[in-house]
N, C-alpha and C positions, 0 to 999 in steps of 0.2 A: 059226049061225056068226057072223052079224052081231051077234046079241045078246050072244054070248060076247066078241066083240071090243069092243063098246061097254062091257060091264062092266069089261073089262080096261083100257080107256082111262079110265074113270071112277076105277076103283081107282088108276090111276097118277097122275091128277090129285090125288085125295085124299092120296095118299102124298107127292107133291111139295109140296102145300100144308102138310102136316104137317112136312115136312122143312124148309120155309122158316120156319115159326113156331118150330120147335125151334132152328134156327140163329140166328134173331133173338133169342130169349130167352137162348140161351147166350152170344151176343156181348154182350148187355146185362149179364148177370150177371158175365161175365169182365171186361168193360171198365169196369164201374161202380166198382170199388175203385181202379182206375188213374185214373179221372176224379176221384174224391174226393181221391186223394193230390195230383194236379196242382192242383186247386182249392185245397186247404189250403196247399200250398207257395206258390202265387201269392198268396193272400190274406195269408199270414203275411209274405211278403216285401214286399208293398205296405204293410202295417201297420208293419213294422220300418222301412221307408224313410220313411213319414210321421212316425213317432216320432223318428227321427234328424233329419229336417228340422225338426221343431218344437223339439227339445231343443238342437241345436247353434246357436251364434251364427252370424250371417251372415259369410262369409268375405270378402265384397266390401263394405267399408264405403264410404260416400259420400265422395268425394274433394273435392267442392266445398264442404263444410260444415266449419268448424273443429270439431275434437273438443271435447266438454265434459268437463272433468276429472271424474273419479269422486269422489264424496264420500268422506269417511273411513269405513273399515269400521265398522259397528256390530255389537254382539253380538246384539241382538234387534231385529227390525223390527216395527213395528206397521202397522196398516192405513193410518194417516195419514202414514207415512214418505214414500211417493212424493210426496205433495202438499206436504208440508213442504220437502222437497228441491227441488221445482220452485219453490216460492215463494222459496226462498233464492237460486235462480238469477236470479229477477226482481230481487233486490237488486243484483246485479252489473251490471244494465243501466243505461245512462245515460239516464234518463227526463226529459222536460222539466220535471217537477215532482218534488219529493221526497216520497215516501210511505213511512211505516214499514210493515214487514211484520208482520202479526199471526199468530203461530204458536200462541198459546195462547188459549182462549176467554175467560179471565178478564182479558185486557188491556183497558184502558179507553181506548185511543187512538181519537180520533174518526175520522180518515180513514185507516184502515190497509187495506192490501191483504189481503183475506181468502181469496181464491181466484182460479181461472183458469177461464174459460168460453169457449165457441166461439160467435161471432156467426153465426146461421143464414144471414143474407142474403148475407154475404161469405165465410163459412167461415173467418174469421180469429179468432185467439186474442185475448181481451180480458181485462182485470183486473177484479176485482169487489171493491168496497170493503166495509167492515163494514156500511154502510147499503144494500147491494145496489145501488150505482150502478155502471154499466159505464163503464170507462175504456179507451178505444181509443187507447192510447199507444204500442203496440209497433210497431217497424219490421218489414218483412218478414223481415229477417234475425234479428231478435230473436225473432219468432214461430217461425221455423224452428228456432232454438236451443232455444227452450222446448218446442216440440213434440218435438224430439229428446230433450231431457232427460225429459220426461214418459214417453215410450216407454221410455227407458232405465231409469227408476226403476220403472215397472210391470214391466218384464221382470226386473229384479233382485229385486223383491218375489216375483214368481212363482217365480223359481229358489230363492229363500229358503224359501218354502213347500213346494216340491217337496223340498228337502233335508230339511226338518223332518219331512215324511212318511216319507222314507226312514229318518231316524233313528228315528222311532217304530215302524218295522217295517211301515209300511202298504205294501200291494202297489200298485205303480203299474199302472194299467190303460190299455191302449192305446185310443185313440179310434177309433170306427168309421171306415171308409173314407169319403172324401168322395164318391168316384165309385162309387156302388153300381151304376150302369148298365153297368159293364164286366164284370160277372160273366157266365160262360158259362151257356148254358141247359143243363138236363140232357140227357144223352145218350139220345135216342129215335130210332132209325131208323125212318123211315116205310116202311110196307109196304102195298101195295095188293093185297089178297088177294081 
């Protein structure tokens, strides 16, 4: 009788263990598609939000900086257009010395401003002549205006390139999410059998 009771208890434990495993597997199988759908919706929403934030211009412009007028619209932009437009902005500044701006490589002006650079020590913008001399002549307000103009021209060029890709029929791919650590781990209930 004791032996019979013991067998019955062991069989009950085995059946209970099998029932737990079956319930766990069933729950995983049934909940996994829901989990995948939730992950897909969450990640797609985050990618769309990121794409919208990257593609839309900022709605809160800086109020303490005077806006820089946009250059006249051009039909086609080249890679050098942002640099040329920034150099044209330098011409509008009142500098202590008068320097011609060199926009073409074939110009033979001796002391022309050829580019803009950033001084590493002070993180300030400086002008570069055709002999690669650094001219630190810009006031902080002029540096801020020039930096704003450079950002504007680069953003304009990027928008132009994106528009050209759309015209050519290229598919715009979303960038991967910046925060990959926010993914949910796969659903796996722990069971101690």
